[in-house]
C-alpha angles and dihedrals in degrees: 000000000000107000134147100232094174094113090062091057102046113119120241126206119211114180103316095332124097121207110207092218144354099261117109129191101213125215108280126173113236105172087230096102121239098250101043119102089247093050094048090049089052091057093041092058094050096045089049089050091073111264116149096218135024119200108197115225124271109298123190114236093216086069089069094051092048093051094243088120118040139158089269091056099044104039094074089054094050091044094052091051091050091048088059091056100254134116116246126228125168125213115224130201125193102232138040118260088247092058103088113199122185100179138010088244089072091066112093120220090246090054090055089058089049090051091054092048092048092052089052092051092046092050093053093051095044093051092047088051090058106260113149094211153004132228122199107208111234100156142088098031097306116146099275089048090052090052090053093049115090087206095056099032111073097155119138098202129082090290096061144045111039120052089247089058093044089054093049100090094051092044090049090055091048090050089053094050102043097069091047091052091050122187096321106041120092123231118202128181125199116212138167106230096209119034146139107328097350139078142189096294092057092042094053090051089050091048091050089056090047091053092047088053093054110277111150102188132030114213106199118193125216129008119189122277093232098054115031112225095003095133094044094051097075089059093058089084090069092073101237129103115276129207121214127195142179122105092337090146081088097090096212090056093049091049091048090056093051099038092051091044094236090138139359098225134033123214118214113193118158090026089064092046089057096042121011089190093059095117095047093049091049092051092049093047093243095138092147090060095057116113097225126216107234095196095244092136091207105115094034112035092015093056093045091055088054091046090245129135116277114262137158127237088217092066089075097034 
């Protein structure tokens, strides 16, 4: 394969941090845990494989308040990612995995205050542990995404109704985190551009408010399969780096996104599950050595649905 892969390996400066390249490992649940030896080894292999940025999988902020996650637990994870040459960001979610929420209306006003306090506590610990940034998860039907959706959010208080009210919870979290991050820390936000009851126009307005409140990077998930980076492109006008995703382990698709300036960073998920050395092999031109994801969704999504550890059918192929 004769491709100019240079765009994938251009550095990118965000605030005072420098990403060595444009390849992102997105947050992906593994069922290994992020502080177990197995979980830390998982992240070590993928950071060592050559990504520029690792976003650690969705982590509930109540775990910081309870003491389940502390500086002692998280520093080895941040260190191992740095040792591999990547920057480390951690994705945060407002509730524990055991707390099942069907609608925003089930969240009491007092619980909203607890969510904000828990994000503050989590941010302080993560930064002390060495993470360069934080990413509240507002995509794929998670709680913040439900609050933004006029279909899911039927609240009648200041957190529901108008779009300004439906944005309020996410913006309140961002406003809590920005002062803690200071001038150097990076603030990401993950959002689904088209969802239940809203489209790109509403999402761009929401993203503009997020940027004005201090968000440094917009993580947009997903784009369409037909047109790589199409749903990240409208957000480029906001002047902050944008991450695109969706089968960008296909190198031509990733290069198309960057060459046509539809996004600044490309996230490779299942491709890095299959082959943690994907970036290094691309850079060295060893395309034939890549263990390709075939999109079967059996060892990754299939295992998650069965509450098993993430694997890949290609490992035994």
